[in-house]
N, CA, C and O atoms as CSV, one atom per row, in Angstrom:
chain,resi,resn,atom,element,x,y,z
A,1,MET,N,N,-17.717,74.897,-156.223
A,1,MET,CA,C,-18.923,74.432,-155.507
A,1,MET,C,C,-19.683,74.475,-156.486
A,1,MET,O,O,-19.761,75.557,-157.068
A,2,SER,N,N,-20.648,73.096,-157.087
A,2,SER,CA,C,-21.287,73.707,-158.141
A,2,SER,C,C,-22.894,74.150,-157.869
A,2,SER,O,O,-23.491,73.799,-156.851
A,3,LYS,N,N,-23.653,75.172,-159.183
A,3,LYS,CA,C,-24.843,75.403,-158.815
A,3,LYS,C,C,-26.137,74.666,-159.185
A,3,LYS,O,O,-26.317,74.030,-160.224
A,4,VAL,N,N,-27.228,74.887,-157.938
A,4,VAL,CA,C,-28.279,73.902,-158.401
A,4,VAL,C,C,-29.143,74.731,-158.570
A,4,VAL,O,O,-29.636,75.469,-157.717
A,5,MET,N,N,-29.457,74.645,-160.024
A,5,MET,CA,C,-30.773,75.136,-160.546
A,5,MET,C,C,-30.359,76.796,-160.582
A,5,MET,O,O,-31.138,77.649,-160.157
A,6,GLY,N,N,-29.156,77.091,-161.093
A,6,GLY,CA,C,-28.391,78.265,-161.238
A,6,GLY,C,C,-28.499,79.398,-160.067
A,6,GLY,O,O,-28.772,80.583,-160.257
A,7,LYS,N,N,-28.214,78.746,-158.760
A,7,LYS,CA,C,-28.353,79.073,-157.972
A,7,LYS,C,C,-26.872,78.096,-156.873
A,7,LYS,O,O,-26.650,76.885,-156.866
A,8,GLN,N,N,-26.096,79.262,-156.050
A,8,GLN,CA,C,-25.500,78.502,-155.375
A,8,GLN,C,C,-25.962,78.202,-153.891
A,8,GLN,O,O,-26.538,78.810,-152.989
A,9,PRO,N,N,-25.456,77.054,-154.086
A,9,PRO,CA,C,-26.155,76.515,-152.444
A,9,PRO,C,C,-25.803,76.858,-151.562
A,9,PRO,O,O,-24.626,77.215,-151.514
A,10,SER,N,N,-26.492,76.922,-150.590
A,10,SER,CA,C,-26.430,77.687,-148.951
A,10,SER,C,C,-25.202,76.911,-148.253
A,10,SER,O,O,-25.315,75.694,-148.397
A,11,MET,N,N,-24.259,77.237,-147.659
A,11,MET,CA,C,-23.328,76.358,-146.826
A,11,MET,C,C,-23.750,76.144,-145.665
A,11,MET,O,O,-23.105,75.287,-145.062
A,12,ALA,N,N,-24.710,76.661,-145.044
A,12,ALA,CA,C,-25.108,76.990,-143.556
A,12,ALA,C,C,-25.503,75.773,-142.970
A,12,ALA,O,O,-25.128,75.475,-141.836
A,13,LEU,N,N,-26.585,74.684,-143.982
A,13,LEU,CA,C,-26.964,73.705,-143.413
A,13,LEU,C,C,-25.662,73.007,-143.701
A,13,LEU,O,O,-25.420,72.476,-142.617
A,14,TYR,N,N,-24.901,72.762,-144.334
A,14,TYR,CA,C,-23.634,71.886,-144.192
A,14,TYR,C,C,-22.734,72.052,-142.960
A,14,TYR,O,O,-22.213,71.204,-142.236
A,15,GLU,N,N,-22.702,73.530,-142.929
A,15,GLU,CA,C,-21.902,73.882,-141.536
A,15,GLU,C,C,-22.189,73.406,-140.555
A,15,GLU,O,O,-21.387,72.719,-139.922
A,16,THR,N,N,-23.705,73.692,-140.059
A,16,THR,CA,C,-24.524,73.205,-138.996
A,16,THR,C,C,-24.350,71.358,-138.729
A,16,THR,O,O,-24.395,70.782,-137.642
A,17,ILE,N,N,-24.178,70.829,-139.895
A,17,ILE,CA,C,-24.206,69.276,-139.879
A,17,ILE,C,C,-22.727,69.251,-139.259
A,17,ILE,O,O,-22.322,68.210,-138.744
A,18,LEU,N,N,-22.011,70.270,-139.303
A,18,LEU,CA,C,-20.257,69.485,-138.942
A,18,LEU,C,C,-20.184,70.053,-137.248
A,18,LEU,O,O,-19.326,69.736,-136.425
A,19,GLN,N,N,-21.334,70.956,-137.043
A,19,GLN,CA,C,-21.248,71.417,-135.701
A,19,GLN,C,C,-21.713,70.135,-134.680
A,19,GLN,O,O,-21.307,70.151,-133.518
A,20,LEU,N,N,-22.624,68.970,-135.184
A,20,LEU,CA,C,-23.184,68.314,-134.208
A,20,LEU,C,C,-22.434,67.346,-133.445
A,20,LEU,O,O,-21.733,66.592,-134.120
A,21,LYS,N,N,-22.419,67.201,-132.244
A,21,LYS,CA,C,-21.240,66.238,-131.320
A,21,LYS,C,C,-21.863,64.978,-131.172
A,21,LYS,O,O,-21.097,64.325,-130.463
A,22,ASP,N,N,-22.850,64.288,-131.466
A,22,ASP,CA,C,-22.608,63.330,-131.179
A,22,ASP,C,C,-24.099,62.379,-132.316
A,22,ASP,O,O,-24.576,62.946,-133.299
A,23,LEU,N,N,-24.415,61.405,-132.009
A,23,LEU,CA,C,-25.073,60.175,-133.001
A,23,LEU,C,C,-26.108,60.772,-132.330
A,23,LEU,O,O,-26.619,61.478,-133.199
A,24,ASP,N,N,-26.936,60.974,-130.987
A,24,ASP,CA,C,-28.062,61.370,-130.707
A,24,ASP,C,C,-28.605,62.713,-130.885
A,24,ASP,O,O,-29.826,62.867,-130.918
A,25,GLU,N,N,-27.688,63.840,-131.018
A,25,GLU,CA,C,-27.753,65.325,-131.702
A,25,GLU,C,C,-28.048,65.437,-132.919
A,25,GLU,O,O,-28.815,66.239,-133.451
A,26,CYS,N,N,-27.241,64.371,-133.506
A,26,CYS,CA,C,-27.432,64.293,-135.165
A,26,CYS,C,C,-28.784,63.716,-135.310
A,26,CYS,O,O,-29.594,64.443,-135.886
A,27,TYR,N,N,-29.255,62.393,-134.850
A,27,TYR,CA,C,-30.671,62.133,-134.933
A,27,TYR,C,C,-31.789,63.088,-134.866
A,27,TYR,O,O,-32.694,63.221,-135.690
A,28,ARG,N,N,-31.603,63.724,-133.786
A,28,ARG,CA,C,-32.734,64.576,-133.524
A,28,ARG,C,C,-32.580,66.086,-134.291
A,28,ARG,O,O,-33.568,66.819,-134.277
A,29,PHE,N,N,-31.447,66.504,-134.901
A,29,PHE,CA,C,-31.760,67.968,-135.834
A,29,PHE,C,C,-32.059,66.915,-137.289
A,29,PHE,O,O,-32.563,67.471,-138.265
A,30,PHE,N,N,-31.775,65.617,-137.366
A,30,PHE,CA,C,-32.482,65.462,-138.782
A,30,PHE,C,C,-33.744,64.936,-138.374
A,30,PHE,O,O,-34.278,64.897,-139.482
A,31,GLN,N,N,-34.361,64.625,-137.807
A,31,GLN,CA,C,-35.741,64.463,-137.114
A,31,GLN,C,C,-36.532,65.902,-137.532
A,31,GLN,O,O,-37.610,65.847,-138.124
A,32,ASP,N,N,-36.003,66.989,-137.230
A,32,ASP,CA,C,-36.552,68.216,-137.137
A,32,ASP,C,C,-36.666,68.532,-138.520
A,32,ASP,O,O,-37.708,68.805,-139.114
A,33,LEU,N,N,-35.375,68.466,-139.043
A,33,LEU,CA,C,-35.126,68.877,-140.520
A,33,LEU,C,C,-36.087,68.122,-141.724
A,33,LEU,O,O,-36.633,68.790,-142.601
A,34,CYS,N,N,-36.210,66.649,-141.638
A,34,CYS,CA,C,-36.602,66.322,-142.686
A,34,CYS,C,C,-37.754,65.639,-142.177
A,34,CYS,O,O,-37.869,65.209,-141.029
A,35,THR,N,N,-38.497,65.573,-142.985
A,35,THR,CA,C,-39.783,64.451,-143.191
A,35,THR,C,C,-39.156,63.215,-142.893
A,35,THR,O,O,-37.934,63.156,-143.033
A,36,VAL,N,N,-40.118,61.684,-142.299
A,36,VAL,CA,C,-39.991,60.820,-142.270
A,36,VAL,C,C,-39.900,60.062,-143.705
A,36,VAL,O,O,-39.112,59.126,-143.840
A,37,SER,N,N,-40.612,60.433,-144.621
A,37,SER,CA,C,-40.393,60.032,-146.037
A,37,SER,C,C,-38.900,60.248,-146.533
A,37,SER,O,O,-38.203,59.437,-147.145
A,38,GLU,N,N,-38.563,61.581,-146.109
A,38,GLU,CA,C,-36.965,62.041,-146.579
A,38,GLU,C,C,-36.013,61.402,-146.237
A,38,GLU,O,O,-35.012,61.181,-146.919
A,39,LEU,N,N,-36.300,60.916,-144.774
A,39,LEU,CA,C,-35.210,60.548,-143.975
A,39,LEU,C,C,-35.091,58.966,-144.553
A,39,LEU,O,O,-34.000,58.484,-144.856
A,40,ARG,N,N,-35.999,58.438,-144.632
A,40,ARG,CA,C,-36.325,56.992,-145.232
A,40,ARG,C,C,-35.168,56.605,-146.533
A,40,ARG,O,O,-34.362,55.687,-146.689
A,41,ALA,N,N,-35.578,57.880,-147.391
A,41,ALA,CA,C,-35.055,57.971,-148.702
A,41,ALA,C,C,-33.847,57.811,-148.649
A,41,ALA,O,O,-33.146,57.079,-149.347
A,42,MET,N,N,-33.474,58.703,-147.561
A,42,MET,CA,C,-31.905,58.946,-147.683
A,42,MET,C,C,-30.784,57.810,-146.843
A,42,MET,O,O,-29.576,57.592,-146.942
A,43,GLU,N,N,-31.946,57.223,-145.953
A,43,GLU,CA,C,-31.415,55.886,-145.324
A,43,GLU,C,C,-31.121,54.867,-146.140
A,43,GLU,O,O,-30.173,54.101,-145.973
A,44,GLN,N,N,-32.167,54.813,-147.321
A,44,GLN,CA,C,-32.378,53.989,-148.128
A,44,GLN,C,C,-31.273,53.772,-149.323
A,44,GLN,O,O,-30.991,52.683,-149.823
A,45,ARG,N,N,-30.714,55.035,-149.670
A,45,ARG,CA,C,-29.702,55.537,-150.557
A,45,ARG,C,C,-28.408,54.968,-149.979
A,45,ARG,O,O,-27.646,54.198,-150.564
A,46,TYR,N,N,-28.262,55.493,-148.658
A,46,TYR,CA,C,-26.754,55.174,-147.680
A,46,TYR,C,C,-26.543,53.566,-148.093
A,46,TYR,O,O,-25.554,53.109,-148.665
A,47,ASP,N,N,-27.925,52.703,-147.582
A,47,ASP,CA,C,-27.491,51.249,-147.359
A,47,ASP,C,C,-27.241,50.966,-148.513
A,47,ASP,O,O,-26.218,50.301,-148.671
A,48,VAL,N,N,-28.050,51.343,-149.766
A,48,VAL,CA,C,-27.891,50.725,-151.241
A,48,VAL,C,C,-26.436,51.137,-151.445
A,48,VAL,O,O,-25.733,50.184,-151.781
A,49,ALA,N,N,-25.712,52.456,-151.316
A,49,ALA,CA,C,-24.474,52.565,-151.388
A,49,ALA,C,C,-23.172,51.690,-150.883
A,49,ALA,O,O,-22.051,51.490,-151.350
A,50,VAL,N,N,-24.007,51.189,-149.479
A,50,VAL,CA,C,-23.119,50.094,-148.563
A,50,VAL,C,C,-23.121,48.918,-149.368
A,50,VAL,O,O,-22.050,48.339,-149.550
A,51,LEU,N,N,-24.096,48.514,-149.840
A,51,LEU,CA,C,-24.090,47.459,-150.515
A,51,LEU,C,C,-23.443,46.960,-151.572
A,51,LEU,O,O,-22.887,45.889,-151.812
A,52,LEU,N,N,-23.668,48.164,-152.280
A,52,LEU,CA,C,-22.854,48.135,-153.985
A,52,LEU,C,C,-21.530,48.537,-153.926
A,52,LEU,O,O,-20.997,48.468,-155.033
A,53,GLU,N,N,-20.557,49.065,-152.745
A,53,GLU,CA,C,-19.492,49.357,-152.096
A,53,GLU,C,C,-19.060,47.646,-152.001
A,53,GLU,O,O,-18.183,47.251,-152.770
A,54,LYS,N,N,-19.529,46.934,-151.299
A,54,LYS,CA,C,-19.532,45.278,-150.790
A,54,LYS,C,C,-19.341,44.641,-152.091
A,54,LYS,O,O,-18.780,43.548,-152.014
A,55,GLY,N,N,-19.626,44.993,-153.153
A,55,GLY,CA,C,-20.220,44.226,-154.563
A,55,GLY,C,C,-21.483,43.492,-154.704
A,55,GLY,O,O,-21.623,42.475,-155.382
A,56,MET,N,N,-22.441,44.109,-153.981
A,56,MET,CA,C,-23.690,43.218,-153.802
A,56,MET,C,C,-24.114,43.647,-155.212
A,56,MET,O,O,-23.835,44.780,-155.604
A,57,ILE,N,N,-24.900,42.619,-156.126
A,57,ILE,CA,C,-25.580,42.845,-157.265
A,57,ILE,C,C,-26.774,43.455,-157.163
A,57,ILE,O,O,-27.039,43.395,-155.962
A,58,TYR,N,N,-27.796,44.098,-157.812
A,58,TYR,CA,C,-28.634,44.774,-157.861
A,58,TYR,C,C,-30.028,43.900,-157.548
A,58,TYR,O,O,-30.960,44.309,-156.856
A,59,ASN,N,N,-29.976,43.000,-158.012
A,59,ASN,CA,C,-30.987,42.196,-157.571
A,59,ASN,C,C,-31.286,41.642,-155.884
A,59,ASN,O,O,-32.346,41.731,-155.265
A,60,ASP,N,N,-30.372,41.235,-155.556
A,60,ASP,CA,C,-29.979,41.318,-153.921
A,60,ASP,C,C,-30.256,42.838,-153.262
A,60,ASP,O,O,-30.855,42.891,-152.187
A,61,ILE,N,N,-29.892,43.852,-153.803
A,61,ILE,CA,C,-30.256,45.085,-153.039
A,61,ILE,C,C,-31.137,45.428,-153.117
A,61,ILE,O,O,-31.575,46.074,-152.165
A,62,LEU,N,N,-32.103,45.187,-154.492
A,62,LEU,CA,C,-33.551,45.145,-154.268
A,62,LEU,C,C,-34.262,44.305,-153.167
A,62,LEU,O,O,-35.085,44.665,-152.325
A,63,ASP,N,N,-33.818,43.315,-153.363
A,63,ASP,CA,C,-34.582,42.186,-152.363
A,63,ASP,C,C,-34.461,42.566,-150.465
A,63,ASP,O,O,-35.157,42.478,-149.454
A,64,LYS,N,N,-33.014,43.038,-150.914
A,64,LYS,CA,C,-32.305,43.422,-149.188
A,64,LYS,C,C,-33.206,45.021,-148.464
A,64,LYS,O,O,-33.408,45.286,-147.279
A,65,THR,N,N,-33.566,45.791,-149.651
A,65,THR,CA,C,-33.712,47.226,-148.958
A,65,THR,C,C,-34.940,47.746,-149.256
A,65,THR,O,O,-35.592,48.579,-148.627
A,66,GLY,N,N,-35.325,46.882,-150.803
A,66,GLY,CA,C,-36.909,47.622,-150.977
A,66,GLY,C,C,-36.585,48.614,-152.155
A,66,GLY,O,O,-37.502,49.147,-152.780
A,67,ALA,N,N,-35.237,48.855,-152.452
A,67,ALA,CA,C,-35.031,50.156,-153.343
A,67,ALA,C,C,-35.539,49.892,-154.792
A,67,ALA,O,O,-35.458,48.717,-155.150
A,68,SER,N,N,-36.093,50.856,-155.762
A,68,SER,CA,C,-36.284,50.447,-157.119
A,68,SER,C,C,-34.977,50.671,-157.547
A,68,SER,O,O,-34.148,51.434,-157.052
A,69,SER,N,N,-34.851,49.803,-158.684
A,69,SER,CA,C,-34.115,49.744,-159.732
A,69,SER,C,C,-33.408,51.013,-159.688
A,69,SER,O,O,-32.243,51.139,-159.311
A,70,ALA,N,N,-34.090,51.852,-160.051
A,70,ALA,CA,C,-33.704,53.737,-160.294
A,70,ALA,C,C,-33.081,53.841,-159.082
A,70,ALA,O,O,-31.862,53.999,-159.157
A,71,THR,N,N,-33.457,53.808,-158.217
A,71,THR,CA,C,-32.751,54.422,-157.034
A,71,THR,C,C,-31.584,53.380,-156.918
A,71,THR,O,O,-30.737,53.889,-156.183
A,72,ILE,N,N,-31.223,52.271,-157.289
A,72,ILE,CA,C,-30.102,51.497,-157.451
A,72,ILE,C,C,-29.073,52.112,-158.237
A,72,ILE,O,O,-27.918,52.143,-157.813
A,73,SER,N,N,-29.438,52.682,-159.522
A,73,SER,CA,C,-28.967,52.827,-160.496
A,73,SER,C,C,-28.369,54.218,-160.121
A,73,SER,O,O,-27.153,54.395,-160.179
A,74,ARG,N,N,-29.254,55.235,-159.726
A,74,ARG,CA,C,-28.910,56.258,-159.219
A,74,ARG,C,C,-27.835,56.584,-158.257
A,74,ARG,O,O,-27.416,57.726,-158.444
A,75,VAL,N,N,-27.265,55.974,-157.313
A,75,VAL,CA,C,-26.672,55.710,-156.381
A,75,VAL,C,C,-25.316,55.247,-156.696
A,75,VAL,O,O,-24.280,55.804,-156.331
A,76,ASN,N,N,-25.426,53.962,-157.550
A,76,ASN,CA,C,-24.329,53.428,-158.379
A,76,ASN,C,C,-23.719,54.422,-159.411
A,76,ASN,O,O,-22.500,54.417,-159.582
A,77,ARG,N,N,-24.536,55.289,-160.117
A,77,ARG,CA,C,-23.945,56.229,-160.640
A,77,ARG,C,C,-22.867,57.420,-160.155
A,77,ARG,O,O,-21.844,57.875,-160.667
A,78,SER,N,N,-23.804,57.776,-158.567
A,78,SER,CA,C,-22.878,58.831,-157.895
A,78,SER,C,C,-21.949,58.084,-157.204
A,78,SER,O,O,-21.219,58.908,-156.653
A,79,LEU,N,N,-21.462,56.616,-156.851
A,79,LEU,CA,C,-20.596,55.916,-156.573
A,79,LEU,C,C,-19.543,55.625,-157.657
A,79,LEU,O,O,-18.510,55.181,-157.157
A,80,ASN,N,N,-19.508,55.730,-158.813
A,80,ASN,CA,C,-18.912,55.800,-159.896
A,80,ASN,C,C,-18.363,56.942,-161.146
A,80,ASN,O,O,-17.483,56.789,-161.993
A,81,TYR,N,N,-19.250,58.103,-160.878
A,81,TYR,CA,C,-19.211,59.573,-161.221
A,81,TYR,C,C,-19.559,60.789,-160.568
A,81,TYR,O,O,-19.538,61.963,-160.937
A,82,GLY,N,N,-19.920,60.161,-159.387
A,82,GLY,CA,C,-19.789,61.320,-158.615
A,82,GLY,C,C,-19.155,62.405,-158.042
A,82,GLY,O,O,-18.008,62.564,-158.461
A,83,VAL,N,N,-19.581,63.306,-157.112
A,83,VAL,CA,C,-18.336,64.068,-156.870
A,83,VAL,C,C,-17.100,63.479,-155.675
A,83,VAL,O,O,-16.009,63.930,-155.325
A,84,GLY,N,N,-17.772,62.448,-155.345
A,84,GLY,CA,C,-16.542,61.534,-154.462
A,84,GLY,C,C,-16.997,61.560,-152.794
A,84,GLY,O,O,-16.214,61.388,-151.860
A,85,GLY,N,N,-18.343,61.800,-152.692
A,85,GLY,CA,C,-18.682,61.980,-151.190
A,85,GLY,C,C,-19.004,60.675,-150.983
A,85,GLY,O,O,-18.568,60.385,-149.869
A,86,TYR,N,N,-19.551,59.723,-151.488
A,86,TYR,CA,C,-19.773,58.310,-150.718
A,86,TYR,C,C,-18.043,57.432,-150.978
A,86,TYR,O,O,-17.730,56.518,-150.215
A,87,LYS,N,N,-17.497,57.689,-151.633
A,87,LYS,CA,C,-16.164,57.167,-152.081
A,87,LYS,C,C,-14.767,57.855,-150.512
A,87,LYS,O,O,-13.956,57.248,-149.812
A,88,ASP,N,N,-15.111,59.113,-150.603
A,88,ASP,CA,C,-14.262,59.636,-149.287
A,88,ASP,C,C,-15.057,59.030,-147.846
A,88,ASP,O,O,-14.270,58.422,-147.121
A,89,ILE,N,N,-16.124,59.082,-147.454
A,89,ILE,CA,C,-16.421,58.584,-146.564
A,89,ILE,C,C,-16.434,56.699,-146.324
A,89,ILE,O,O,-16.317,56.207,-145.202
A,90,PHE,N,N,-16.571,56.001,-147.379
A,90,PHE,CA,C,-16.244,54.791,-147.093
A,90,PHE,C,C,-15.073,54.298,-147.352
A,90,PHE,O,O,-14.950,53.075,-147.286
A,91,ALA,N,N,-13.625,55.341,-147.804
A,91,ALA,CA,C,-12.216,55.276,-147.551
A,91,ALA,C,C,-11.867,55.432,-146.094
A,91,ALA,O,O,-11.097,54.659,-145.524
A,92,ARG,N,N,-12.588,56.682,-145.376
A,92,ARG,CA,C,-12.289,57.056,-144.000
A,92,ARG,C,C,-12.597,55.839,-143.048
A,92,ARG,O,O,-11.856,55.318,-142.214
A,93,GLN,N,N,-14.158,55.463,-143.470
A,93,GLN,CA,C,-14.453,54.484,-142.628
A,93,GLN,C,C,-13.540,53.121,-142.644
A,93,GLN,O,O,-13.251,52.548,-141.593
A,94,LYS,N,N,-13.127,52.668,-143.885
A,94,LYS,CA,C,-12.022,51.790,-144.053
A,94,LYS,C,C,-10.832,51.949,-143.097
A,94,LYS,O,O,-10.464,51.293,-142.122
A,95,ALA,N,N,-10.415,52.910,-143.634
A,95,ALA,CA,C,-9.360,53.340,-142.653
A,95,ALA,C,C,-9.490,53.170,-141.194
A,95,ALA,O,O,-8.569,52.588,-140.620
A,96,GLU,N,N,-10.477,53.583,-140.524
A,96,GLU,CA,C,-10.769,53.465,-139.344
A,96,GLU,C,C,-11.098,51.915,-138.532
A,96,GLU,O,O,-10.965,51.649,-137.337
A,97,GLU,N,N,-11.494,51.176,-139.483
A,97,GLU,CA,C,-11.365,49.702,-139.117
A,97,GLU,C,C,-10.498,48.974,-139.072
A,97,GLU,O,O,-10.664,47.865,-138.565
A,98,GLN,N,N,-9.108,49.415,-139.666
A,98,GLN,CA,C,-8.265,48.731,-140.124
A,98,GLN,C,C,-7.080,49.668,-138.805
A,98,GLN,O,O,-6.099,49.019,-138.443
A,99,ALA,N,N,-7.197,50.563,-138.428
A,99,ALA,CA,C,-6.469,51.095,-137.429
A,99,ALA,C,C,-6.695,50.532,-136.100
A,99,ALA,O,O,-6.068,50.964,-135.132
């Protein structure tokens, strides 16, 4: 597990997320946990990741999502050089679609 600013991350949040039972409970939990702008930022980053994974180019993603080029670049860097979080979930989703 990587350290953030010299401190081990607390796993309590991630363990709690794994306990959420359905989409409604997940939505309500994140509504309580995050500000509206934090949620919109995460939603936008995920949308950008999906579009990058589909092969869409930066300018089209910018037009479709309103994300800045810096955000698109950051997400692209995570897709290509990150720890694999996006790739893992996209692979799982693709496998479920094909099943």
